[in-house]
DSSP file (Angstrom, degrees, kcal/mol; ACC not computed):
  #  RESIDUE AA STRUCTURE BP1 BP2  ACC     N-H-->O    O-->H-N    N-H-->O    O-->H-N    TCO  KAPPA ALPHA  PHI   PSI    X-CA   Y-CA   Z-CA
    1    1 A M     >        0   0    0      0, 0.0     4,-2.2     0, 0.0     5,-0.2   0.000 360.0 360.0 360.0 -39.7   94.0   50.9  119.7
    2    2 A R  H  >  +     0   0    0      1,-0.2     4,-2.3     2,-0.2     5,-0.2   0.902 360.0  51.2 -64.2 -39.9   91.4   53.7  119.7
    3    3 A T  H  > S+     0   0    0      1,-0.2     4,-2.6     2,-0.2    -1,-0.2   0.898 109.3  50.7 -62.4 -41.4   93.1   55.1  122.9
    4    4 A L  H  > S+     0   0    0      2,-0.2     4,-2.5     1,-0.2    -1,-0.2   0.897 110.2  49.5 -63.8 -40.6   96.5   55.0  121.2
    5    5 A L  H  X S+     0   0    0     -4,-2.2     4,-2.4     2,-0.2    -2,-0.2   0.894 111.5  48.8 -65.5 -40.8   95.1   56.9  118.2
    6    6 A I  H  X S+     0   0    0     -4,-2.3     4,-2.6     2,-0.2    -2,-0.2   0.927 112.3  48.1 -65.3 -44.8   93.5   59.5  120.4
    7    7 A L  H  X S+     0   0    0     -4,-2.6     4,-2.3     1,-0.2    -2,-0.2   0.910 112.3  49.3 -61.4 -42.6   96.7   60.0  122.3
    8    8 A F  H  X S+     0   0    0     -4,-2.5     4,-2.4     2,-0.2    -2,-0.2   0.923 111.6  48.9 -62.5 -44.4   98.7   60.3  119.1
    9    9 A S  H  X S+     0   0    0     -4,-2.4     4,-2.5     1,-0.2    -2,-0.2   0.908 111.8  48.7 -62.3 -43.5   96.2   62.8  117.7
   10   10 A L  H  X S+     0   0    0     -4,-2.6     4,-2.4     2,-0.2    -1,-0.2   0.890 111.1  50.7 -64.4 -39.7   96.4   64.9  120.9
   11   11 A T  H  X S+     0   0    0     -4,-2.3     4,-2.6     2,-0.2    -2,-0.2   0.928 111.4  47.3 -63.2 -45.6  100.2   64.8  120.8
   12   12 A V  H  X S+     0   0    0     -4,-2.4     4,-2.4     2,-0.2    -2,-0.2   0.913 113.5  48.0 -63.2 -43.3  100.3   65.9  117.1
   13   13 A M  H  X S+     0   0    0     -4,-2.5     4,-2.4     2,-0.2    -1,-0.2   0.893 111.7  50.6 -64.6 -39.3   97.8   68.7  117.8
   14   14 A S  H  X S+     0   0    0     -4,-2.4     4,-2.5     2,-0.2    -2,-0.2   0.913 111.6  47.2 -64.8 -43.5   99.8   69.8  120.9
   15   15 A L  H  X S+     0   0    0     -4,-2.6     4,-1.9     2,-0.2    -2,-0.2   0.903 112.4  49.9 -64.7 -41.1  103.0   69.9  118.9
   16   16 A A  H  X S+     0   0    0     -4,-2.4     4,-0.7     2,-0.2    -2,-0.2   0.902 111.8  48.5 -64.0 -41.4  101.4   71.9  116.1
   17   17 A A  H >< S+     0   0    0     -4,-2.4     3,-0.8     1,-0.2    -2,-0.2   0.914 112.2  47.7 -66.2 -43.0   99.9   74.4  118.6
   18   18 A S  H >< S+     0   0    0     -4,-2.5     3,-1.2     1,-0.2     4,-0.3   0.827 106.1  58.6 -69.3 -29.3  103.3   74.8  120.4
   19   19 A A  H 3< S+     0   0    0     -4,-1.9     3,-0.3     1,-0.2    -1,-0.2   0.731 106.9  49.6 -68.9 -20.6  105.1   75.3  117.0
   20   20 A Q  T << S+     0   0    0     -3,-0.8    -1,-0.2    -4,-0.7    -2,-0.2   0.325  81.6  94.8-100.2   6.9  102.7   78.2  116.3
   21   21 A E  S <  S+     0   0    0     -3,-1.2     2,-0.3     1,-0.1    -1,-0.2   0.776  97.4  10.8 -71.5 -25.9  103.2   80.0  119.6
   22   22 A K        -     0   0    0     -3,-0.3    -1,-0.1    -4,-0.3     0, 0.0  -0.987  66.4-127.2-149.8 158.9  106.0   82.3  118.2
   23   23 A L        -     0   0    0     -2,-0.3    -1,-0.1    -3,-0.1    -2,-0.0   0.850  42.3-128.0 -75.7 -36.1  107.4   83.2  114.9
   24   24 A G        -     0   0    0      1,-0.2     2,-0.0     2,-0.0    -2,-0.0   0.802  31.9-173.5  92.8  32.9  111.0   82.4  115.8
   25   25 A V        -     0   0    0      1,-0.1    -1,-0.2     0, 0.0     3,-0.1  -0.356   9.1-178.9 -61.0 136.4  112.7   85.7  114.7
   26   26 A I        -     0   0    0      1,-0.4     2,-0.3    -2,-0.0    -1,-0.1   0.815  55.5 -35.0-104.7 -48.4  116.5   85.5  115.0
   27   27 A K        -     0   0    0     45,-0.0    -1,-0.4     0, 0.0     2,-0.2  -0.978  67.7 -75.3-166.7 171.4  117.7   88.9  113.9
   28   28 A H        +     0   0    0     -2,-0.3     3,-0.1     1,-0.1     0, 0.0  -0.530  37.1 176.7 -76.5 141.0  117.2   91.9  111.6
   29   29 A N        -     0   0    0      1,-0.3    45,-1.9    -2,-0.2     2,-0.3   0.783  54.4 -23.0-110.2 -62.1  118.2   91.4  107.9
   30   30 A H  E     -a   74   0A   0     43,-0.2     2,-0.4    38,-0.0    -1,-0.3  -0.992  40.7-135.8-153.7 160.9  117.3   94.5  105.9
   31   31 A L  E     -a   75   0A   0     43,-2.0    45,-3.2    -2,-0.3     2,-0.5  -0.973  24.3-153.0-113.4 130.0  115.1   97.6  105.7
   32   32 A A  E     -a   76   0A   0     -2,-0.4     2,-0.4    43,-0.2    45,-0.2  -0.922  12.0-175.3-110.2 129.5  113.6   98.3  102.3
   33   33 A L  E     -a   77   0A   0     43,-2.8    45,-2.6    -2,-0.5     2,-0.5  -0.987  19.9-139.3-124.7 126.7  112.7  101.9  101.3
   34   34 A Q  E     -a   78   0A   0     -2,-0.4     2,-0.3    43,-0.2    45,-0.2  -0.736  28.8-165.7 -84.8 130.2  110.9  102.8   98.0
   35   35 A V  E     -a   79   0A   0     43,-3.0    46,-2.0    -2,-0.5    45,-1.0  -0.829  27.4-141.8-121.9 155.2  112.5  105.9   96.6
   36   36 A K  S    S+     0   0    0     -2,-0.3     2,-0.5     1,-0.3    44,-0.2   0.904  97.0  27.0 -78.9 -44.7  111.6  108.4   93.9
   37   37 A D     >  -     0   0    0      1,-0.2     4,-2.5    42,-0.1    -1,-0.3  -0.886  67.8-167.5-126.1  98.0  115.0  109.0   92.4
   38   38 A L  H  > S+     0   0    0     -2,-0.5     4,-2.9    -3,-0.2     5,-0.2   0.885  86.4  50.1 -57.7 -46.2  117.3  106.1   92.8
   39   39 A P  H  > S+     0   0    0      0, 0.0     4,-2.1     0, 0.0    -1,-0.2   0.907 112.7  47.5 -61.0 -39.6  120.6  107.8   91.8
   40   40 A V  H  > S+     0   0    0     -3,-0.2     4,-2.0     2,-0.2    -2,-0.2   0.935 115.9  43.9 -65.5 -45.9  119.9  110.8   94.2
   41   41 A S  H  X S+     0   0    0     -4,-2.5     4,-2.7     2,-0.2     5,-0.2   0.893 111.3  54.4 -66.8 -39.2  119.1  108.4   97.1
   42   42 A T  H  X S+     0   0    0     -4,-2.9     4,-1.9    -5,-0.3     5,-0.3   0.908 108.6  49.5 -59.8 -42.2  122.0  106.2   96.3
   43   43 A K  H  X>S+     0   0    0     -4,-2.1     4,-3.3    -5,-0.2     5,-0.7   0.909 111.0  49.8 -63.7 -42.4  124.3  109.2   96.5
   44   44 A F  I  X>S+     0   0    0     -4,-2.0     5,-2.2     1,-0.2     4,-1.6   0.944 113.0  45.0 -61.5 -49.5  122.8  110.2   99.9
   45   45 A Y  I  <5S+     0   0    0     -4,-2.7     6,-2.4     3,-0.2    -1,-0.2   0.808 122.9  36.7 -69.3 -28.7  123.2  106.8  101.4
   46   46 A S  I  <5S+     0   0    0     -4,-1.9    -2,-0.2    -5,-0.2    -3,-0.2   0.900 128.9  28.4 -88.7 -44.3  126.7  106.3  100.2
   47   47 A E  I  <5S+     0   0    0     -4,-3.3    -3,-0.2    -5,-0.3    -2,-0.2   0.843 130.3  32.1 -90.3 -34.6  128.2  109.9  100.4
   48   48 A I  I  <<S+     0   0    0     -4,-1.6    -3,-0.2    -5,-0.7    -4,-0.1   0.929 132.0  30.1 -87.9 -53.3  126.2  111.4  103.3
   49   49 A L  S   <S-     0   0    0     -5,-2.2    -3,-0.2     2,-0.1    -4,-0.2   0.745  98.2-137.8 -77.5 -21.1  125.6  108.4  105.5
   50   50 A G        +     0   0    0     -6,-0.4    -4,-0.2     1,-0.2     2,-0.2   0.787  40.1 166.0  73.0  27.4  128.8  106.8  104.3
   51   51 A L        -     0   0    0     -6,-2.4     2,-0.3     1,-0.1    -1,-0.2  -0.518  40.0-112.2 -80.2 145.5  127.3  103.3  104.0
   52   52 A E  E     -B   68   0A   0     16,-0.8    16,-3.1    -2,-0.2     2,-0.1  -0.596  31.6-124.6 -77.1 129.3  129.1  100.6  102.1
   53   53 A R  E     -B   67   0A   0     -2,-0.3     2,-0.4    14,-0.2    14,-0.3  -0.454  18.7-148.6 -73.7 147.4  127.4   99.6   98.8
   54   54 A I  E     -B   66   0A   0     12,-2.6    12,-0.7    -2,-0.1     2,-0.1  -0.934  27.9-101.3-115.0 140.1  126.6   96.0   98.2
   55   55 A E        -     0   0    0     -2,-0.4    10,-0.1    10,-0.1    12,-0.0  -0.383  35.7-150.9 -62.0 132.6  126.6   94.4   94.8
   56   56 A V        -     0   0    0      8,-0.1     5,-0.1    -2,-0.1    -1,-0.0  -0.829  29.4 -94.5-102.7 142.5  123.1   94.0   93.3
   57   57 A P    >>  -     0   0    0      0, 0.0     3,-2.7     0, 0.0     4,-0.8  -0.254  38.6-112.4 -55.1 145.1  122.3   91.3   90.9
   58   58 A D  G >4 S+     0   0    0      1,-0.3     3,-0.8     2,-0.2     4,-0.3   0.834 115.8  57.2 -50.1 -40.2  122.6   92.4   87.3
   59   59 A N  G 34 S+     0   0    0      1,-0.2    -1,-0.3     2,-0.1     3,-0.0   0.574 112.8  41.3 -72.6  -6.7  118.9   92.1   86.6
   60   60 A L  G X> S+     0   0    0     -3,-2.7     3,-1.6     2,-0.1     4,-1.3   0.452  82.3 100.2-114.2  -4.5  118.1   94.5   89.5
   61   61 A K  T << S+     0   0    0     -3,-0.8     3,-0.2    -4,-0.8    -2,-0.1   0.812  82.1  51.9 -57.1 -34.4  120.9   97.2   89.0
   62   62 A A  T 34 S+     0   0    0     -4,-0.3    -1,-0.3     1,-0.2   -24,-0.1   0.695 122.7  28.9 -75.8 -17.5  118.6   99.7   87.3
   63   63 A I  T <4 S+     0   0    0     -3,-1.6    16,-2.5     1,-0.1     2,-0.3   0.367 114.9  55.1-126.3   4.1  116.0   99.5   90.1
   64   64 A R  E  <  - C   0  78A   0     -4,-1.3     2,-0.4    14,-0.2    14,-0.2  -0.990  44.2-174.6-141.4 147.9  117.8   98.7   93.3
   65   65 A S  E     - C   0  77A   0     12,-1.9    12,-3.6    -2,-0.3     2,-0.4  -0.980  16.5-162.7-135.8 131.3  120.7   99.9   95.5
   66   66 A W  E     -BC  54  76A   0    -12,-0.7   -12,-2.6    -2,-0.4     2,-0.3  -0.903   5.5-171.1-117.5 145.0  121.8   97.9   98.5
   67   67 A F  E     -BC  53  75A   0      8,-2.3     8,-2.0    -2,-0.4     2,-0.5  -0.981  23.4-126.4-135.8 144.9  123.9   99.0  101.4
   68   68 A K  E     +BC  52  74A   0    -16,-3.1   -16,-0.8    -2,-0.3     6,-0.3  -0.770  28.3 170.3 -86.1 131.4  125.6   97.4  104.4
   69   69 A I  E     -     0   0A   0      4,-2.7     5,-0.2    -2,-0.5    -1,-0.1   0.491  64.5 -29.1-118.5  -9.7  124.6   99.0  107.7
   70   70 A G  E >  S- C   0  73A   0      3,-1.2     3,-2.0     0, 0.0    -1,-0.4  -0.960  99.9 -31.3 177.2-177.7  126.0   96.5  110.1
   71   71 A P  T 3  S-     0   0    0      0, 0.0     3,-0.1     0, 0.0    -3,-0.0  -0.406 130.6 -15.2 -59.2 117.7  126.9   92.9  110.5
   72   72 A D  T 3  S+     0   0    0     -2,-0.3     2,-0.4     1,-0.2   -45,-0.0   0.727 114.4 116.1  59.8  23.7  124.3   91.0  108.4
   73   73 A Q  E <   + C   0  70A   0     -3,-2.0    -4,-2.7     2,-0.0    -3,-1.2  -0.975  39.3 174.2-126.2 139.4  122.1   94.2  108.2
   74   74 A Q  E     -aC  30  68A   0    -45,-1.9   -43,-2.0    -2,-0.4     2,-0.4  -0.917  29.1-139.3-139.9 161.3  121.3   96.1  105.1
   75   75 A I  E     -aC  31  67A   0     -8,-2.0    -8,-2.3    -2,-0.3     2,-0.6  -0.998  21.5-159.8-118.0 128.8  119.2   98.9  103.6
   76   76 A H  E     -aC  32  66A   0    -45,-3.2   -43,-2.8    -2,-0.4     2,-0.5  -0.947   1.1-158.2-111.1 120.7  117.6   98.2  100.2
   77   77 A L  E     -aC  33  65A   0    -12,-3.6   -12,-1.9    -2,-0.6     2,-0.4  -0.837  10.5-166.0 -95.1 134.4  116.6  101.2   98.1
   78   78 A M  E     -aC  34  64A   0    -45,-2.6   -43,-3.0    -2,-0.5     3,-0.4  -0.983  14.8-130.6-125.9 125.9  114.0  100.3   95.5
   79   79 A A  E    S+a   35   0A   0    -16,-2.5   -43,-0.2    -2,-0.4   -42,-0.1  -0.297  75.0  68.5 -67.2 154.3  113.0  102.6   92.6
   80   80 A G        +     0   0    0    -45,-1.0     2,-0.2     1,-0.3   -44,-0.2   0.440  47.6 148.8 121.4  -0.2  109.4  103.4   91.9
   81   81 A R        +     0   0    0    -46,-2.0    -1,-0.3    -3,-0.4   -46,-0.0  -0.500   8.3 165.5 -69.0 130.5  108.0  105.6   94.7
   82   82 A T        +     0   0    0     -2,-0.2    -1,-0.2     2,-0.1   -46,-0.0   0.445  52.6  72.3-121.8  -7.4  105.3  107.9   93.3
   83   83 A T  S    S-     0   0    0      1,-0.1   -47,-0.0     0, 0.0     0, 0.0  -0.808  88.2 -97.4-110.8 153.6  103.5  109.1   96.4
   84   84 A P        -     0   0    0      0, 0.0     2,-0.5     0, 0.0    -2,-0.1  -0.254  29.3-128.6 -65.7 154.3  104.9  111.5   99.0
   85   85 A V        -     0   0    0     48,-0.5     2,-0.6     2,-0.1     0, 0.0  -0.920  19.3-168.1-102.5 125.9  106.5  110.3  102.2
   86   86 A Y        +     0   0    0     -2,-0.5     2,-0.3     2,-0.0     6,-0.2  -0.834  28.4 142.6-117.1  91.7  105.1  112.0  105.3
   87   87 A N        -     0   0    0     -2,-0.6     2,-0.3    47,-0.3     6,-0.1  -0.940  21.8-179.5-126.3 149.4  107.4  111.2  108.2
   88   88 A D    >   -     0   0    0     -2,-0.3     3,-2.0     4,-0.2    48,-0.1  -0.917  45.9 -97.5-139.0 171.3  108.5  113.1  111.2
   89   89 A R  T 3  S+     0   0    0     -2,-0.3     4,-0.1     1,-0.3    40,-0.0   0.718 122.9  52.6 -65.3 -20.0  110.8  112.4  114.1
   90   90 A N  T 3  S+     0   0    0      2,-0.1    -1,-0.3     0, 0.0     3,-0.1   0.458 118.1  35.6 -92.2  -1.3  107.8  111.5  116.4
   91   91 A G  S <  S-     0   0    0     -3,-2.0     2,-0.2     1,-0.3    -4,-0.1   0.034 114.8  -0.7-119.1-132.5  106.5  109.0  113.8
   92   92 A S  S    S+     0   0    0     -6,-0.2    44,-0.5    -2,-0.1    -1,-0.3  -0.430  77.7 125.2 -67.7 129.2  108.1  106.7  111.4
   93   93 A H  E     -d  136   0B   0     -2,-0.2     2,-0.3    42,-0.1    44,-0.2  -0.962  45.9-131.2-166.1 167.6  111.8  106.7  111.4
   94   94 A F  E     -d  137   0B   0     42,-1.7    44,-3.0    -2,-0.3     2,-0.4  -0.971  20.8-138.9-129.6 153.7  114.8  104.4  111.8
   95   95 A A  E     +d  138   0B   0     -2,-0.3     2,-0.3    42,-0.2    44,-0.2  -0.873  17.8 179.8-117.8 141.4  117.8  104.9  114.0
   96   96 A I  E     -d  139   0B   0     42,-2.9    44,-2.1    -2,-0.4     2,-0.3  -0.950  26.6-116.8-133.2 155.8  121.5  104.3  113.5
   97   97 A F  E     -d  140   0B   0     -2,-0.3     2,-0.3    42,-0.2    44,-0.2  -0.700  24.5-165.6 -91.1 144.7  124.6  104.8  115.6
   98   98 A V  E     -d  141   0B   0     42,-2.9    44,-2.9    -2,-0.3     3,-0.2  -0.877  29.7-120.0-121.0 159.3  127.4  107.3  114.8
   99   99 A E  S    S+     0   0    0     -2,-0.3     2,-0.4     1,-0.3    -1,-0.1   0.909 100.1   8.6 -64.5 -42.5  130.8  107.5  116.3
  100  100 A S     >  -     0   0    0      1,-0.1     4,-2.2    41,-0.1    -1,-0.3  -0.968  57.8-156.7-144.2 122.6  130.4  111.0  117.5
  101  101 A I  H  > S+     0   0    0     -2,-0.4     4,-2.3    -3,-0.2     5,-0.1   0.856  99.2  53.0 -67.1 -34.4  127.1  113.0  117.5
  102  102 A D  H  > S+     0   0    0      2,-0.2     4,-2.2     1,-0.2    -1,-0.2   0.910 110.8  45.8 -68.0 -41.7  129.1  116.3  117.5
  103  103 A K  H  > S+     0   0    0      2,-0.2     4,-2.3     1,-0.2    -2,-0.2   0.879 111.8  52.7 -66.9 -37.4  131.1  115.3  114.4
  104  104 A A  H  X S+     0   0    0     -4,-2.2     4,-2.4     2,-0.2    -2,-0.2   0.922 110.1  48.0 -63.1 -43.3  128.0  114.1  112.7
  105  105 A E  H  X S+     0   0    0     -4,-2.3     4,-2.3     2,-0.2    -2,-0.2   0.912 111.0  50.3 -64.9 -42.2  126.3  117.4  113.3
  106  106 A A  H  X S+     0   0    0     -4,-2.2     4,-2.3     1,-0.2    -1,-0.2   0.892 110.6  50.8 -61.9 -39.2  129.4  119.3  112.0
  107  107 A F  H  X S+     0   0    0     -4,-2.3     4,-1.3     2,-0.2    -2,-0.2   0.928 109.4  49.4 -63.6 -46.3  129.4  117.1  108.9
  108  108 A L  H  <>S+     0   0    0     -4,-2.4     5,-2.4     1,-0.2     3,-0.3   0.903 111.6  49.9 -60.8 -40.9  125.7  117.8  108.2
  109  109 A K  H ><5S+     0   0    0     -4,-2.3     3,-1.7     1,-0.2    -1,-0.2   0.910 106.8  54.6 -62.5 -42.4  126.3  121.6  108.6
  110  110 A S  H 3<5S+     0   0    0     -4,-2.3    -1,-0.2     1,-0.3    -2,-0.2   0.769 110.4  46.7 -64.5 -24.5  129.2  121.4  106.2
  111  111 A K  T 3<5S-     0   0    0     -4,-1.3    -1,-0.3    -3,-0.3    -2,-0.2   0.351 111.1-123.5 -95.9   3.9  126.9  119.8  103.6
  112  112 A N  T < 5 +     0   0    0     -3,-1.7     2,-0.4     1,-0.2    -3,-0.2   0.857  55.9 158.2  54.6  39.6  124.2  122.4  104.3
  113  113 A L      < -     0   0    0     -5,-2.4    -1,-0.2    -6,-0.1     2,-0.2  -0.746  42.0-120.9 -94.6 140.9  121.7  119.7  105.1
  114  114 A S        +     0   0    0     -2,-0.4     2,-0.3    16,-0.1    -1,-0.0  -0.542  44.2 153.1 -78.0 146.3  118.6  120.4  107.2
  115  115 A Y        -     0   0    0     -2,-0.2     2,-0.4    14,-0.2    14,-0.2  -0.964  39.0-121.9-160.8 168.4  118.2  118.4  110.4
  116  116 A H  E     -E  128   0B   0     12,-2.6    12,-3.1    -2,-0.3     2,-0.4  -0.991  22.2-163.9-122.7 129.5  116.7  118.6  113.8
  117  117 A S  E     +E  127   0B   0     -2,-0.4     2,-0.3    10,-0.2    10,-0.2  -0.917  18.5 157.9-112.7 139.0  118.8  118.3  117.0
  118  118 A Q  E     -E  126   0B   0      8,-2.5     8,-3.4    -2,-0.4     2,-0.6  -0.976  40.3-117.3-152.0 164.3  117.3  117.5  120.4
  119  119 A V  E     -E  125   0B   0     -2,-0.3     6,-0.3     6,-0.2     5,-0.1  -0.942  36.0-132.0-106.9 122.6  118.2  116.2  123.8
  120  120 A R    >   -     0   0    0      4,-3.8     3,-2.7    -2,-0.6     5,-0.0  -0.187  31.8 -94.1 -68.9 164.4  116.2  113.0  124.7
  121  121 A F  T 3  S+     0   0    0      1,-0.3    -1,-0.1     2,-0.1    -2,-0.0   0.727 126.7  51.3 -51.9 -27.1  114.5  112.6  128.0
  122  122 A D  T 3  S-     0   0    0      2,-0.1    -1,-0.3     0, 0.0    -2,-0.1   0.263 125.6 -97.6 -99.4  12.3  117.5  110.8  129.4
  123  123 A G  S <  S+     0   0    0     -3,-2.7     2,-0.4     1,-0.3    -2,-0.1   0.455  77.9 138.6  92.2   0.9  120.0  113.5  128.4
  124  124 A V        -     0   0    0     -5,-0.1    -4,-3.8     1,-0.0     2,-0.4  -0.667  51.2-129.8 -84.4 130.5  121.2  111.9  125.1
  125  125 A K  E     -E  119   0B   0     -2,-0.4    16,-0.5    -6,-0.3     2,-0.3  -0.637  30.2-174.9 -79.2 133.4  121.6  114.2  122.2
  126  126 A Q  E     -EF 118 140B   0     -8,-3.4    -8,-2.5    -2,-0.4     2,-0.4  -0.916  14.3-155.6-126.8 153.8  119.9  113.0  119.0
  127  127 A I  E     -EF 117 139B   0     12,-1.7    12,-3.6    -2,-0.3     2,-0.5  -0.998   3.0-159.9-128.8 135.8  119.8  114.3  115.4
  128  128 A Y  E     +EF 116 138B   0    -12,-3.1   -12,-2.6    -2,-0.4    10,-0.2  -0.970  14.5 177.2-113.8 125.2  117.1  113.6  112.9
  129  129 A V  E     - F   0 137B   0      8,-2.5     8,-2.1    -2,-0.5     2,-0.3  -0.993  21.9-135.3-128.5 131.7  117.9  114.0  109.3
  130  130 A P  E     - F   0 136B   0      0, 0.0     6,-0.2     0, 0.0   -16,-0.1  -0.615  15.6-134.5 -83.6 145.2  115.6  113.4  106.3
  131  131 A D    >   -     0   0    0      4,-2.4     3,-1.6    -2,-0.3   -90,-0.1  -0.323  45.6 -82.1 -81.5 179.0  116.8  111.5  103.3
  132  132 A P  T 3  S+     0   0    0      0, 0.0    -1,-0.1     0, 0.0   -91,-0.1   0.732 132.9  47.5 -58.6 -22.0  115.9  112.9   99.8
  133  133 A D  T 3  S-     0   0    0      2,-0.1   -48,-0.5   -49,-0.1     3,-0.1   0.585 122.3-101.9 -93.5 -11.3  112.5  111.3  100.0
  134  134 A G    <   +     0   0    0     -3,-1.6   -47,-0.3     1,-0.3     2,-0.3   0.458  68.8 148.8 102.8   2.2  111.7  112.4  103.5
  135  135 A Y        -     0   0    0    -49,-0.1    -4,-2.4     1,-0.1     2,-0.4  -0.565  47.6-126.5 -67.3 131.1  112.4  109.2  105.4
  136  136 A Q  E     -dF  93 130B   0    -44,-0.5   -42,-1.7    -2,-0.3     2,-0.5  -0.664  22.3-164.6 -87.3 132.8  113.6  110.3  108.8
  137  137 A I  E     -dF  94 129B   0     -8,-2.1    -8,-2.5    -2,-0.4     2,-0.5  -0.972   7.9-150.6-118.3 121.1  116.9  108.9  110.1
  138  138 A E  E     -dF  95 128B   0    -44,-3.0   -42,-2.9    -2,-0.5     2,-0.5  -0.788   9.4-155.5 -92.4 128.7  117.7  109.2  113.8
  139  139 A L  E     +dF  96 127B   0    -12,-3.6   -12,-1.7    -2,-0.5     2,-0.3  -0.903  14.6 177.5-106.0 131.8  121.4  109.5  114.7
  140  140 A N  E     -dF  97 126B   0    -44,-2.1   -42,-2.9    -2,-0.5     2,-0.4  -0.973  32.8-110.4-130.3 146.2  122.6  108.5  118.1
  141  141 A E  E     -d   98   0B   0    -16,-0.5     2,-0.4    -2,-0.3   -42,-0.2  -0.617  32.1-122.4 -79.0 132.6  126.1  108.4  119.4
  142  142 A W        +     0   0    0    -44,-2.9     2,-0.4    -2,-0.4    -1,-0.1  -0.608  35.0 176.5 -74.6 123.5  127.5  104.9  120.0
  143  143 A K              0   0    0     -2,-0.4   -44,-0.0     1,-0.1    -2,-0.0  -0.993 360.0 360.0-130.4 125.0  128.6  104.5  123.6
  144  144 A E              0   0    0     -2,-0.4    -1,-0.1     0, 0.0    -2,-0.0   0.448 360.0 360.0 -90.2 360.0  129.9  101.2  124.9
């Protein structure tokens, strides 16, 4: 009986250890960014980036804006940022695909928005554009 209890204990410990070997991430859900001026940022993400707005629960409407960025992927803007954002293209940023990098650049120029354009090490043209808070957004052309 004691041997059976020891074997059972070892099995349970082994299962518990293997269950903790990885977190089990399946896919990306959302990116949350704290912003200083929610209406200004909401306008940028909807009118400049062209992201589709998602309905926010009534109790969060004054302090949140949600956007669809892809299948089952979202950006959540949250009011309340009081400290500066210090990001640059070589540091913190997130990247999204655009249909045409040249059309995206022409659009940014037409809106008189500042951006940085560069050619990546592998020859791909990229554009970095800051949002109203200074979060850097990397634009890449979608190629299948």
